[in-house]
C-alpha positions in Angstrom: -94.7 3.8 2.3 -98.1 4.0 4.4 -98.0 0.1 3.7 -95.3 -0.1 6.0 -97.7 -1.3 9.0 -99.5 -4.2 6.7 -95.2 -5.9 6.5 -95.0 -7.9 9.6 -91.1 -6.8 9.7 -92.4 -3.5 10.1 -95.3 -3.7 11.5 -93.8 -2.9 15.7 -91.3 -0.4 14.5 -92.3 3.1 16.3 -93.7 6.2 14.4 -90.2 7.6 15.0 -88.8 4.9 12.9 -91.5 4.3 10.5 -90.7 7.8 9.8 -86.9 8.0 9.3 -87.6 4.7 7.0 -89.9 6.5 4.7 -86.9 9.0 4.8 -84.1 6.7 4.0 -86.2 5.0 1.0 -85.3 5.7 -2.2 -88.8 4.6 -3.7 -88.9 4.1 -7.9 -92.0 2.7 -10.6 -91.9 -0.2 -12.8 -93.1 -1.7 -15.2 -94.9 -4.9 -16.3 -90.9 -6.6 -16.7 -89.4 -4.3 -15.2 -86.5 -5.8 -13.1 -85.8 -5.2 -10.5 -82.4 -6.8 -9.3 -80.7 -9.9 -11.6 -79.2 -13.6 -9.3 -75.3 -12.7 -8.7 -76.2 -9.2 -8.7 -74.6 -7.4 -5.3 -77.3 -5.2 -2.7 -77.1 -2.9 0.1 -80.4 -2.2 0.5 -83.9 -4.2 1.7 -86.9 -4.4 -1.3 -90.2 -3.4 -0.3 -92.6 -3.9 -2.8 -95.7 -1.2 -1.8 -97.5 -2.1 -6.0 -97.6 -4.4 -7.5 -96.7 -8.3 -7.7 -93.0 -10.2 -8.5 -91.7 -13.1 -9.6 -88.7 -14.6 -8.2 -86.6 -17.3 -10.6 -83.1 -18.9 -11.2 -82.5 -19.6 -14.6 -81.1 -23.3 -15.4 -77.7 -23.9 -17.4 -80.4 -24.8 -20.2 -81.7 -20.9 -20.2 -85.3 -21.7 -18.6 -86.7 -20.0 -15.8 -87.0 -21.9 -12.6 -89.7 -20.2 -10.3 -89.5 -20.0 -6.9 -92.5 -17.5 -5.8 -94.8 -14.7 -6.3 -94.4 -11.6 -4.2 -97.6 -9.0 -3.7 -97.2 -5.9 -2.3 -97.1 -5.3 0.7 -93.6 -7.6 0.7 -90.0 -7.8 1.9 -87.5 -9.0 -0.2 -83.9 -9.6 -0.4 -83.0 -10.0 3.2 -80.8 -12.7 2.9 -78.6 -11.4 0.8 -78.6 -7.5 2.2 -77.7 -8.9 5.6 -74.7 -12.1 4.6 -73.8 -9.3 1.5 -74.1 -12.3 -0.8 -75.8 -12.1 -4.2 -78.5 -12.1 -4.5 -79.6 -16.1 -5.4 -82.6 -15.0 -7.8 -84.1 -13.2 -10.5 -86.7 -10.4 -9.4 -89.1 -9.3 -12.1 -92.4 -7.5 -12.0 -95.1 -9.6 -13.7 -97.4 -6.3 -13.8 -96.6 -2.2 -12.7 -96.0 -1.8 -9.6 -93.2 0.3 -6.8 -90.4 -0.5 -4.9 -88.9 1.1 -1.8 -84.7 0.7 -1.4 -84.2 1.2 2.3 -80.8 1.0 3.4 -78.7 -2.0 4.2 -77.2 -0.2 7.4 -80.6 1.8 8.4 -82.2 -1.9 9.2 -78.7 -3.1 10.7 -78.9 -0.5 13.5 -82.6 -1.4 14.3 -81.9 -5.2 14.9 -80.2 -3.9 18.4 -84.5 -3.6 19.2 -85.5 -7.1 20.1 -88.3 -6.8 19.2 -87.6 -5.9 15.1 -84.8 -8.6 15.0 -87.4 -11.3 16.3 -89.8 -10.0 13.4 -86.5 -10.1 11.0 -86.0 -13.4 12.1 -89.6 -14.4 11.2 -89.7 -13.3 7.8 -86.0 -15.3 7.5 -87.5 -18.0 8.4 -91.3 -18.4 6.8 -88.3 -18.0 3.2 -87.0 -21.3 4.2 -90.4 -22.2 4.6 -91.1 -21.5 1.2 -87.9 -22.8 -0.7 -88.4 -26.1 1.1 -91.8 -26.3 -0.3 -90.6 -25.7 -3.8 -87.7 -28.3 -3.3 -90.6 -30.6 -2.2 -92.9 -30.1 -5.4 -90.2 -30.2 -8.0 -88.5 -33.0 -5.9 -91.4 -35.0 -5.5 -94.5 -33.8 -7.6 -94.6 -35.3 -11.0 -96.6 -32.7 -13.3 -99.7 -33.9 -13.2 -99.6 -33.8 -9.2 -98.6 -29.9 -9.4 -101.6 -29.2 -11.4 -104.2 -30.7 -9.0 -102.3 -28.8 -5.9 -102.7 -25.7 -7.5 -106.4 -26.5 -8.8 -107.6 -27.2 -4.8 -105.4 -25.2 -2.6 -105.0 -22.0 -5.7 -108.1 -22.5 -7.7 -108.1 -18.3 -8.3 -105.3 -17.9 -10.2 -107.0 -20.1 -12.4 -109.5 -16.8 -13.2 -107.3 -14.5 -13.2 -103.9 -15.5 -15.1 -103.2 -16.7 -18.2 -101.9 -20.3 -19.3 -98.2 -19.9 -19.8 -98.2 -18.0 -16.6 -99.9 -20.8 -14.6 -97.5 -22.9 -16.4 -94.8 -20.2 -15.8 -95.8 -20.8 -11.4 -95.4 -24.2 -11.8 -92.3 -24.2 -13.9 -93.8 -26.6 -16.7 -94.6 -25.9 -20.4 -97.9 -23.7 -21.4 -98.0 -27.5 -23.7 -98.0 -29.8 -20.8 -100.2 -27.5 -18.6 -102.7 -27.9 -21.4 -101.9 -31.9 -21.8 -102.5 -31.8 -18.3 -106.0 -30.0 -18.1 -107.7 -31.7 -21.1 -106.5 -35.1 -19.3 -108.5 -34.0 -16.0 -112.0 -32.8 -17.9 -111.4 -36.1 -20.0 -111.7 -37.9 -16.7 -114.4 -35.4 -15.5 -112.3 -33.7 -12.8 -113.3 -30.3 -14.1 -115.5 -28.5 -16.1 -114.1 -26.0 -19.0 -111.2 -25.8 -20.3 -110.7 -22.0 -21.3 -109.4 -19.6 -18.2 -111.7 -18.4 -16.1 -113.9 -21.0 -17.1 -112.7 -24.2 -15.6 -115.2 -26.0 -12.6 -113.5 -28.5 -10.3 -116.3 -31.7 -10.2 -114.3 -33.9 -8.7 -112.0 -32.5 -5.3 -111.5 -35.7 -3.6 -110.4 -36.8 -7.3 -107.5 -34.9 -7.6 -106.6 -35.2 -4.1 -105.8 -38.8 -5.5 -103.6 -37.3 -7.3 -101.7 -35.8 -5.2 -101.3 -38.4 -3.2 -100.4 -40.9 -6.2 -98.5 -38.1 -7.7 -100.4 -39.6 -11.1 -103.7 -40.2 -13.0 -104.8 -43.4 -12.7 -105.0 -45.3 -15.8 -108.2 -47.1 -16.2 -111.1 -46.6 -18.6 -113.6 -44.5 -16.4 -111.2 -42.9 -13.0 -114.0 -41.4 -11.5 -115.8 -44.7 -11.3 -112.9 -46.8 -10.1 -112.1 -43.6 -7.3 -115.6 -43.6 -5.6 -115.4 -48.0 -5.6 -111.7 -47.6 -4.0 -113.2 -45.1 -1.3 -116.1 -46.7 -0.8 -117.9 -43.3 -2.2 -121.8 -42.9 -3.3 
């Protein structure tokens, strides 16, 4: 619970209020794969990830997971479901071992009389809306190739830390599709290496072009074509 100060939502609370939260909260350990809550479950708490990493996902009618986001400690979850008193819109599962603090809804609602705390709560909810907006944009606009290129450019460290099936889950594509796209990028000279931890980006401009055009160019030598087209040496 010492990490509450690191979370924007609680960062400006008085020491007295933080102590009250600690006293009224239940802390529960989880193993990897442990479910914190299921989609459509009811809630009377706000959840604080104290240790580890969780993923939020929805399940399609066909039973496949559509991953919404990942949160690493310290993070807050479940605000919307808690305040609106509606079922959770997604399932929360630990991808590592970790701990969750359950903070009672009534306690948080009472603190909303504090204008500073209320503003931080609004900011927290707004941030979640932006995450959802980004997901909708990614899933409806980007091709699989563009999604992989975007992840390579913006969060290349993920390819050093996670296995391909975990990365595929983040992108909501199959591991086979991810492998095929990476091989294609390698054949075109965009990247070097295919094993987890060995991937090196050689042509960031070409990957940016994949995102902008939403596809890998169909050409015999895409790198040369790209450089000529953009006046690069």
